[in-house]
N, CA, C and O atoms as CSV, one atom per row, in Angstrom:
chain,resi,resn,atom,element,x,y,z
A,1,MET,N,N,-21.488,-1.112,-6.085
A,1,MET,CA,C,-21.884,0.074,-5.381
A,1,MET,C,C,-22.881,0.822,-6.274
A,1,MET,O,O,-22.715,0.895,-7.492
A,2,THR,N,N,-23.905,1.368,-5.646
A,2,THR,CA,C,-24.923,2.131,-6.444
A,2,THR,C,C,-24.478,3.435,-6.795
A,2,THR,O,O,-23.480,3.932,-6.273
A,3,LYS,N,N,-25.227,4.067,-7.729
A,3,LYS,CA,C,-24.812,5.399,-8.251
A,3,LYS,C,C,-24.811,6.523,-7.174
A,3,LYS,O,O,-24.083,7.509,-7.283
A,4,ASP,N,N,-25.637,6.335,-6.160
A,4,ASP,CA,C,-25.736,7.437,-5.154
A,4,ASP,C,C,-24.676,7.273,-4.058
A,4,ASP,O,O,-24.768,7.876,-2.989
A,5,ALA,N,N,-23.671,6.443,-4.351
A,5,ALA,CA,C,-22.493,6.218,-3.436
A,5,ALA,C,C,-22.931,5.576,-2.122
A,5,ALA,O,O,-22.245,5.762,-1.117
A,6,GLU,N,N,-23.964,4.879,-2.077
A,6,GLU,CA,C,-24.309,4.095,-0.898
A,6,GLU,C,C,-23.630,2.716,-1.055
A,6,GLU,O,O,-23.713,2.066,-2.096
A,7,PHE,N,N,-22.951,2.308,0.044
A,7,PHE,CA,C,-22.277,1.074,0.023
A,7,PHE,C,C,-23.264,-0.022,0.468
A,7,PHE,O,O,-23.846,0.069,1.549
A,8,SER,N,N,-23.439,-1.009,-0.331
A,8,SER,CA,C,-24.398,-2.105,0.008
A,8,SER,C,C,-23.684,-3.102,0.963
A,8,SER,O,O,-22.466,-3.081,1.139
A,9,LYS,N,N,-24.521,-3.969,1.562
A,9,LYS,CA,C,-24.010,-4.911,2.418
A,9,LYS,C,C,-23.054,-5.804,1.710
A,9,LYS,O,O,-22.076,-6.218,2.333
A,10,GLU,N,N,-23.241,-6.138,0.472
A,10,GLU,CA,C,-22.414,-6.959,-0.330
A,10,GLU,C,C,-21.050,-6.274,-0.553
A,10,GLU,O,O,-20.010,-6.931,-0.504
A,11,ASP,N,N,-21.062,-4.953,-0.797
A,11,ASP,CA,C,-19.846,-4.164,-0.918
A,11,ASP,C,C,-18.983,-4.274,0.335
A,11,ASP,O,O,-17.786,-4.551,0.249
A,12,ILE,N,N,-19.573,-4.063,1.460
A,12,ILE,CA,C,-18.931,-4.069,2.749
A,12,ILE,C,C,-18.397,-5.502,3.047
A,12,ILE,O,O,-17.292,-5.657,3.568
A,13,ASP,N,N,-19.180,-6.518,2.715
A,13,ASP,CA,C,-18.752,-7.893,2.956
A,13,ASP,C,C,-17.516,-8.158,2.082
A,13,ASP,O,O,-16.540,-8.753,2.540
A,14,TYR,N,N,-17.569,-7.715,0.840
A,14,TYR,CA,C,-16.457,-7.959,-0.095
A,14,TYR,C,C,-15.190,-7.316,0.410
A,14,TYR,O,O,-14.143,-7.960,0.479
A,15,VAL,N,N,-15.283,-6.014,0.774
A,15,VAL,CA,C,-14.045,-5.240,1.202
A,15,VAL,C,C,-13.588,-5.836,2.532
A,15,VAL,O,O,-12.379,-5.968,2.724
A,16,SER,N,N,-14.453,-6.196,3.447
A,16,SER,CA,C,-13.953,-6.742,4.722
A,16,SER,C,C,-13.314,-8.140,4.564
A,16,SER,O,O,-12.427,-8.520,5.329
A,17,LYS,N,N,-13.797,-8.904,3.535
A,17,LYS,CA,C,-13.190,-10.151,3.298
A,17,LYS,C,C,-11.758,-9.946,2.718
A,17,LYS,O,O,-10.827,-10.654,3.102
A,18,LEU,N,N,-11.602,-8.984,1.804
A,18,LEU,CA,C,-10.271,-8.701,1.240
A,18,LEU,C,C,-9.341,-8.210,2.315
A,18,LEU,O,O,-8.151,-8.525,2.288
A,19,ALA,N,N,-9.845,-7.450,3.261
A,19,ALA,CA,C,-8.997,-6.905,4.314
A,19,ALA,C,C,-8.848,-7.817,5.502
A,19,ALA,O,O,-8.229,-7.464,6.505
A,20,LEU,N,N,-9.432,-9.013,5.376
A,20,LEU,CA,C,-9.357,-10.040,6.450
A,20,LEU,C,C,-9.910,-9.490,7.774
A,20,LEU,O,O,-9.331,-9.708,8.838
A,21,LEU,N,N,-11.029,-8.780,7.689
A,21,LEU,CA,C,-11.681,-8.222,8.865
A,21,LEU,C,C,-12.933,-8.922,9.169
A,21,LEU,O,O,-13.749,-9.142,8.274
A,22,ASP,N,N,-13.135,-9.290,10.402
A,22,ASP,CA,C,-14.407,-9.962,10.817
A,22,ASP,C,C,-15.232,-8.853,11.550
A,22,ASP,O,O,-15.046,-8.535,12.724
A,23,LEU,N,N,-16.146,-8.314,10.734
A,23,LEU,CA,C,-17.014,-7.203,11.229
A,23,LEU,C,C,-18.361,-7.625,11.676
A,23,LEU,O,O,-18.985,-8.475,11.042
A,24,SER,N,N,-18.855,-7.040,12.793
A,24,SER,CA,C,-20.236,-7.294,13.228
A,24,SER,C,C,-21.139,-6.593,12.289
A,24,SER,O,O,-20.679,-5.833,11.437
A,25,GLU,N,N,-22.432,-6.821,12.414
A,25,GLU,CA,C,-23.421,-6.176,11.557
A,25,GLU,C,C,-23.492,-4.645,11.858
A,25,GLU,O,O,-23.695,-3.830,10.958
A,26,ASP,N,N,-23.314,-4.292,13.167
A,26,ASP,CA,C,-23.224,-2.877,13.563
A,26,ASP,C,C,-22.051,-2.180,12.941
A,26,ASP,O,O,-22.162,-1.064,12.433
A,27,GLU,N,N,-20.922,-2.855,12.988
A,27,GLU,CA,C,-19.678,-2.250,12.389
A,27,GLU,C,C,-19.888,-2.138,10.844
A,27,GLU,O,O,-19.447,-1.156,10.248
A,28,LYS,N,N,-20.495,-3.042,10.251
A,28,LYS,CA,C,-20.735,-2.977,8.802
A,28,LYS,C,C,-21.607,-1.808,8.457
A,28,LYS,O,O,-21.348,-1.094,7.488
A,29,GLU,N,N,-22.662,-1.600,9.258
A,29,GLU,CA,C,-23.596,-0.483,9.054
A,29,GLU,C,C,-22.816,0.830,9.215
A,29,GLU,O,O,-22.958,1.730,8.387
A,30,LYS,N,N,-21.998,0.950,10.265
A,30,LYS,CA,C,-21.208,2.229,10.549
A,30,LYS,C,C,-20.276,2.418,9.438
A,30,LYS,O,O,-20.176,3.535,8.931
A,31,LEU,N,N,-19.550,1.383,8.992
A,31,LEU,CA,C,-18.548,1.498,7.957
A,31,LEU,C,C,-19.214,1.949,6.588
A,31,LEU,O,O,-18.652,2.724,5.814
A,32,SER,N,N,-20.425,1.410,6.371
A,32,SER,CA,C,-21.132,1.865,5.149
A,32,SER,C,C,-21.412,3.346,5.119
A,32,SER,O,O,-21.220,4.025,4.109
A,33,LYS,N,N,-21.871,3.827,6.256
A,33,LYS,CA,C,-22.195,5.268,6.391
A,33,LYS,C,C,-20.894,6.159,6.233
A,33,LYS,O,O,-20.886,7.200,5.576
A,34,GLN,N,N,-19.855,5.675,6.864
A,34,GLN,CA,C,-18.565,6.394,6.799
A,34,GLN,C,C,-17.996,6.481,5.407
A,34,GLN,O,O,-17.560,7.541,4.958
A,35,LEU,N,N,-18.008,5.294,4.695
A,35,LEU,CA,C,-17.507,5.281,3.350
A,35,LEU,C,C,-18.333,6.102,2.409
A,35,LEU,O,O,-17.796,6.776,1.530
A,36,SER,N,N,-19.680,6.055,2.583
A,36,SER,CA,C,-20.520,6.883,1.790
A,36,SER,C,C,-20.308,8.389,2.032
A,36,SER,O,O,-20.388,9.186,1.097
A,37,GLY,N,N,-20.043,8.766,3.266
A,37,GLY,CA,C,-19.641,10.154,3.519
A,37,GLY,C,C,-18.353,10.584,2.844
A,37,GLY,O,O,-18.250,11.685,2.303
A,38,ILE,N,N,-17.383,9.703,2.887
A,38,ILE,CA,C,-16.129,10.028,2.190
A,38,ILE,C,C,-16.320,10.197,0.700
A,38,ILE,O,O,-15.764,11.135,0.128
A,39,ILE,N,N,-17.062,9.355,0.055
A,39,ILE,CA,C,-17.391,9.383,-1.326
A,39,ILE,C,C,-18.124,10.714,-1.656
A,39,ILE,O,O,-17.833,11.357,-2.665
A,40,SER,N,N,-19.043,11.093,-0.815
A,40,SER,CA,C,-19.783,12.369,-1.114
A,40,SER,C,C,-18.849,13.547,-1.055
A,40,SER,O,O,-19.062,14.504,-1.799
A,41,TYR,N,N,-17.832,13.546,-0.228
A,41,TYR,CA,C,-16.863,14.637,-0.229
A,41,TYR,C,C,-16.092,14.715,-1.538
A,41,TYR,O,O,-15.826,15.791,-2.074
A,42,PHE,N,N,-15.735,13.502,-2.042
A,42,PHE,CA,C,-14.983,13.499,-3.308
A,42,PHE,C,C,-15.918,13.907,-4.475
A,42,PHE,O,O,-15.428,14.463,-5.457
A,43,LYS,N,N,-17.187,13.664,-4.408
A,43,LYS,CA,C,-18.135,14.087,-5.465
A,43,LYS,C,C,-18.222,15.541,-5.572
A,43,LYS,O,O,-18.556,16.044,-6.645
A,44,LYS,N,N,-17.941,16.286,-4.516
A,44,LYS,CA,C,-17.926,17.721,-4.506
A,44,LYS,C,C,-16.859,18.264,-5.476
A,44,LYS,O,O,-17.028,19.364,-6.001
A,45,LEU,N,N,-15.826,17.563,-5.713
A,45,LEU,CA,C,-14.813,17.980,-6.659
A,45,LEU,C,C,-15.326,18.083,-8.066
A,45,LEU,O,O,-14.815,18.882,-8.851
A,46,ASN,N,N,-16.347,17.279,-8.417
A,46,ASN,CA,C,-16.905,17.367,-9.771
A,46,ASN,C,C,-17.514,18.723,-10.100
A,46,ASN,O,O,-17.618,19.101,-11.267
A,47,TYR,N,N,-17.923,19.469,-9.040
A,47,TYR,CA,C,-18.531,20.765,-9.256
A,47,TYR,C,C,-17.625,21.956,-9.233
A,47,TYR,O,O,-18.085,23.095,-9.323
A,48,LEU,N,N,-16.261,21.697,-9.106
A,48,LEU,CA,C,-15.316,22.758,-9.082
A,48,LEU,C,C,-14.883,23.161,-10.493
A,48,LEU,O,O,-14.684,22.288,-11.338
A,49,ASP,N,N,-14.739,24.394,-10.756
A,49,ASP,CA,C,-14.279,24.874,-12.071
A,49,ASP,C,C,-12.728,24.867,-12.022
A,49,ASP,O,O,-12.080,25.665,-11.345
A,50,THR,N,N,-12.211,23.930,-12.770
A,50,THR,CA,C,-10.728,23.782,-12.886
A,50,THR,C,C,-10.202,24.136,-14.226
A,50,THR,O,O,-9.080,23.771,-14.575
A,51,SER,N,N,-11.024,24.873,-15.026
A,51,SER,CA,C,-10.592,25.183,-16.363
A,51,SER,C,C,-9.384,26.111,-16.444
A,51,SER,O,O,-8.677,26.074,-17.450
A,52,ASN,N,N,-9.112,26.933,-15.447
A,52,ASN,CA,C,-7.945,27.750,-15.466
A,52,ASN,C,C,-6.831,27.299,-14.583
A,52,ASN,O,O,-5.906,28.062,-14.305
A,53,ILE,N,N,-6.897,26.075,-14.137
A,53,ILE,CA,C,-5.890,25.492,-13.248
A,53,ILE,C,C,-4.937,24.639,-14.111
A,53,ILE,O,O,-5.334,23.731,-14.841
A,54,GLU,N,N,-3.624,25.013,-13.966
A,54,GLU,CA,C,-2.585,24.265,-14.630
A,54,GLU,C,C,-2.378,22.906,-13.989
A,54,GLU,O,O,-2.346,22.815,-12.762
A,55,PRO,N,N,-2.237,21.842,-14.775
A,55,PRO,CA,C,-2.041,20.531,-14.188
A,55,PRO,C,C,-0.741,20.475,-13.393
A,55,PRO,O,O,0.264,21.047,-13.813
A,56,THR,N,N,-0.750,19.782,-12.234
A,56,THR,CA,C,0.407,19.681,-11.442
A,56,THR,C,C,1.209,18.412,-11.837
A,56,THR,O,O,0.685,17.298,-11.811
A,57,ARG,N,N,2.425,18.606,-12.182
A,57,ARG,CA,C,3.304,17.564,-12.524
A,57,ARG,C,C,4.070,17.100,-11.331
A,57,ARG,O,O,4.236,15.900,-11.115
A,58,HIS,N,N,4.532,18.026,-10.562
A,58,HIS,CA,C,5.276,17.705,-9.341
A,58,HIS,C,C,5.128,18.851,-8.378
A,58,HIS,O,O,5.169,20.000,-8.818
A,59,PRO,N,N,4.955,18.617,-7.075
A,59,PRO,CA,C,4.779,19.751,-6.155
A,59,PRO,C,C,5.969,20.678,-6.038
A,59,PRO,O,O,5.802,21.837,-5.658
A,60,ILE,N,N,7.158,20.212,-6.349
A,60,ILE,CA,C,8.342,20.994,-6.241
A,60,ILE,C,C,8.849,21.213,-7.691
A,60,ILE,O,O,9.420,20.302,-8.291
A,61,GLU,N,N,8.645,22.377,-8.223
A,61,GLU,CA,C,9.087,22.690,-9.625
A,61,GLU,C,C,10.583,22.754,-9.670
A,61,GLU,O,O,11.222,23.236,-8.735
A,62,GLY,N,N,11.142,22.274,-10.745
A,62,GLY,CA,C,12.573,22.359,-10.954
A,62,GLY,C,C,13.391,21.316,-10.156
A,62,GLY,O,O,14.619,21.390,-10.115
A,63,LEU,N,N,12.742,20.405,-9.563
A,63,LEU,CA,C,13.466,19.339,-8.818
A,63,LEU,C,C,14.200,18.459,-9.753
A,63,LEU,O,O,13.624,17.948,-10.713
A,64,LYS,N,N,15.479,18.263,-9.499
A,64,LYS,CA,C,16.299,17.443,-10.305
A,64,LYS,C,C,16.425,16.021,-9.678
A,64,LYS,O,O,16.031,15.779,-8.538
A,65,ASN,N,N,16.960,15.161,-10.440
A,65,ASN,CA,C,17.197,13.781,-9.980
A,65,ASN,C,C,18.173,13.781,-8.789
A,65,ASN,O,O,19.324,14.205,-8.898
A,66,VAL,N,N,17.678,13.302,-7.685
A,66,VAL,CA,C,18.505,13.351,-6.439
A,66,VAL,C,C,19.157,12.010,-6.088
A,66,VAL,O,O,19.648,11.820,-4.975
A,67,PHE,N,N,19.156,11.112,-7.023
A,67,PHE,CA,C,19.691,9.758,-6.810
A,67,PHE,C,C,21.225,9.850,-6.953
A,67,PHE,O,O,21.730,10.653,-7.738
A,68,ARG,N,N,21.933,9.052,-6.217
A,68,ARG,CA,C,23.370,8.986,-6.327
A,68,ARG,C,C,23.701,8.352,-7.640
A,68,ARG,O,O,22.857,7.706,-8.262
A,69,LYS,N,N,24.944,8.535,-8.073
A,69,LYS,CA,C,25.483,7.871,-9.246
A,69,LYS,C,C,25.541,6.354,-8.969
A,69,LYS,O,O,25.939,5.953,-7.875
A,70,ASP,N,N,25.177,5.563,-9.873
A,70,ASP,CA,C,25.264,4.132,-9.675
A,70,ASP,C,C,26.723,3.668,-9.988
A,70,ASP,O,O,27.139,3.633,-11.146
A,71,GLU,N,N,27.454,3.327,-8.951
A,71,GLU,CA,C,28.854,2.933,-9.074
A,71,GLU,C,C,28.970,1.478,-8.752
A,71,GLU,O,O,28.306,0.998,-7.833
A,72,ILE,N,N,29.811,0.739,-9.494
A,72,ILE,CA,C,30.086,-0.637,-9.218
A,72,ILE,C,C,31.269,-0.782,-8.240
A,72,ILE,O,O,32.308,-0.145,-8.413
A,73,TRP,N,N,31.096,-1.606,-7.242
A,73,TRP,CA,C,32.208,-1.933,-6.334
A,73,TRP,C,C,32.129,-3.424,-5.982
A,73,TRP,O,O,31.146,-4.122,-6.232
A,74,GLU,N,N,33.228,-3.844,-5.392
A,74,GLU,CA,C,33.333,-5.256,-5.036
A,74,GLU,C,C,32.479,-5.498,-3.800
A,74,GLU,O,O,32.548,-4.768,-2.812
A,75,GLY,N,N,31.670,-6.552,-3.892
A,75,GLY,CA,C,30.803,-6.984,-2.813
A,75,GLY,C,C,31.505,-7.848,-1.839
A,75,GLY,O,O,32.700,-8.108,-1.981
A,76,LEU,N,N,30.792,-8.308,-0.838
A,76,LEU,CA,C,31.425,-9.226,0.143
A,76,LEU,C,C,31.640,-10.590,-0.392
A,76,LEU,O,O,30.854,-11.097,-1.193
A,77,SER,N,N,32.704,-11.186,0.048
A,77,SER,CA,C,32.891,-12.602,-0.329
A,77,SER,C,C,31.950,-13.419,0.479
A,77,SER,O,O,31.368,-12.938,1.451
A,78,ASN,N,N,31.792,-14.653,0.090
A,78,ASN,CA,C,30.879,-15.585,0.787
A,78,ASN,C,C,31.364,-15.727,2.254
A,78,ASN,O,O,30.565,-15.668,3.189
A,79,GLU,N,N,32.612,-15.905,2.417
A,79,GLU,CA,C,33.198,-16.043,3.782
A,79,GLU,C,C,32.959,-14.802,4.632
A,79,GLU,O,O,32.600,-14.927,5.803
A,80,GLU,N,N,33.141,-13.645,4.093
A,80,GLU,CA,C,32.903,-12.343,4.817
A,80,GLU,C,C,31.459,-12.245,5.167
A,80,GLU,O,O,31.148,-11.801,6.273
A,81,ALA,N,N,30.575,-12.614,4.334
A,81,ALA,CA,C,29.074,-12.473,4.565
A,81,ALA,C,C,28.687,-13.377,5.676
A,81,ALA,O,O,27.839,-13.003,6.485
A,82,LEU,N,N,29.259,-14.560,5.774
A,82,LEU,CA,C,28.880,-15.607,6.747
A,82,LEU,C,C,29.710,-15.607,8.041
A,82,LEU,O,O,29.424,-16.385,8.951
A,83,LYS,N,N,30.740,-14.736,8.134
A,83,LYS,CA,C,31.651,-14.889,9.246
A,83,LYS,C,C,31.002,-14.521,10.642
A,83,LYS,O,O,31.547,-14.970,11.651
A,84,ASN,N,N,29.938,-13.778,10.758
A,84,ASN,CA,C,29.348,-13.424,11.977
A,84,ASN,C,C,28.050,-14.223,12.199
A,84,ASN,O,O,27.380,-14.024,13.213
A,85,SER,N,N,27.707,-15.068,11.324
A,85,SER,CA,C,26.514,-15.875,11.439
A,85,SER,C,C,26.666,-17.106,12.298
A,85,SER,O,O,27.585,-17.895,12.080
A,86,LYS,N,N,25.783,-17.297,13.278
A,86,LYS,CA,C,25.823,-18.476,14.077
A,86,LYS,C,C,25.315,-19.678,13.357
A,86,LYS,O,O,25.764,-20.795,13.612
A,87,HIS,N,N,24.409,-19.481,12.483
A,87,HIS,CA,C,23.729,-20.630,11.781
A,87,HIS,C,C,24.067,-20.553,10.318
A,87,HIS,O,O,23.587,-19.683,9.592
A,88,LYS,N,N,24.911,-21.488,9.893
A,88,LYS,CA,C,25.281,-21.570,8.485
A,88,LYS,C,C,25.474,-23.076,8.076
A,88,LYS,O,O,25.754,-23.932,8.914
A,89,LYS,N,N,25.313,-23.344,6.778
A,89,LYS,CA,C,25.460,-24.721,6.353
A,89,LYS,C,C,25.853,-24.672,4.923
A,89,LYS,O,O,25.197,-23.999,4.128
A,90,ASP,N,N,26.873,-25.341,4.568
A,90,ASP,CA,C,27.281,-25.489,3.138
A,90,ASP,C,C,27.432,-24.191,2.401
A,90,ASP,O,O,27.083,-24.105,1.224
A,91,GLY,N,N,27.950,-23.164,3.069
A,91,GLY,CA,C,28.191,-21.847,2.477
A,91,GLY,C,C,26.966,-20.977,2.334
A,91,GLY,O,O,26.957,-20.041,1.536
A,92,TYR,N,N,25.917,-21.281,3.111
A,92,TYR,CA,C,24.647,-20.472,3.058
A,92,TYR,C,C,24.194,-20.143,4.478
A,92,TYR,O,O,24.586,-20.820,5.429
A,93,PHE,N,N,23.393,-19.134,4.621
A,93,PHE,CA,C,22.747,-18.881,5.923
A,93,PHE,C,C,21.772,-19.979,6.160
A,93,PHE,O,O,21.095,-20.388,5.216
A,94,LYS,N,N,21.656,-20.464,7.296
A,94,LYS,CA,C,20.645,-21.476,7.677
A,94,LYS,C,C,19.539,-20.782,8.522
A,94,LYS,O,O,19.811,-20.081,9.497
A,95,ALA,N,N,18.345,-21.010,8.110
A,95,ALA,CA,C,17.179,-20.370,8.797
A,95,ALA,C,C,16.167,-21.469,9.129
A,95,ALA,O,O,16.126,-22.504,8.464
A,96,PRO,N,N,15.365,-21.243,10.143
A,96,PRO,CA,C,14.328,-22.237,10.467
A,96,PRO,C,C,13.184,-22.309,9.383
A,96,PRO,O,O,12.877,-21.348,8.679
A,97,LYS,N,N,12.615,-23.493,9.327
A,97,LYS,CA,C,11.497,-23.652,8.378
A,97,LYS,C,C,10.345,-22.783,8.764
A,97,LYS,O,O,10.010,-22.703,9.946
A,98,ILE,N,N,9.731,-22.135,7.829
A,98,ILE,CA,C,8.562,-21.338,8.089
A,98,ILE,C,C,7.252,-21.864,7.500
A,98,ILE,O,O,6.165,-21.413,7.859
A,99,LEU,N,N,7.387,-22.842,6.574
A,99,LEU,CA,C,6.231,-23.434,5.976
A,99,LEU,C,C,5.998,-24.808,6.516
A,99,LEU,O,O,6.924,-25.597,6.703
A,100,LYS,N,N,4.728,-25.083,6.765
A,100,LYS,CA,C,4.351,-26.469,7.207
A,100,LYS,C,C,4.105,-27.327,6.081
A,100,LYS,O,O,3.718,-26.861,5.009
A,101,GLU,N,N,4.323,-28.654,6.276
A,101,GLU,CA,C,4.155,-29.585,5.199
A,101,GLU,C,C,2.773,-30.143,5.193
A,101,GLU,O,O,2.442,-30.963,4.336
């Protein structure tokens, strides 16, 4: 990407390939303009005076850990886990193949 935040054809091709998108040339041109516009808005942040702004650690001050206590308990036995399954084999859930050979 160039310094003036213009997205080149190569940039758009690279990003669309990563996102598995098949874009037409018109769509690539439109996307280039849109992404350049987004970057230009973020560049405006470089001109803001933030010298008197306290860094934000968390939007809710004083928030405590809200996770439950980690307690150990007995899990399901193999028989209990499999009792409602229609498809099982040798003590395991049986599922169809998803990979081709």
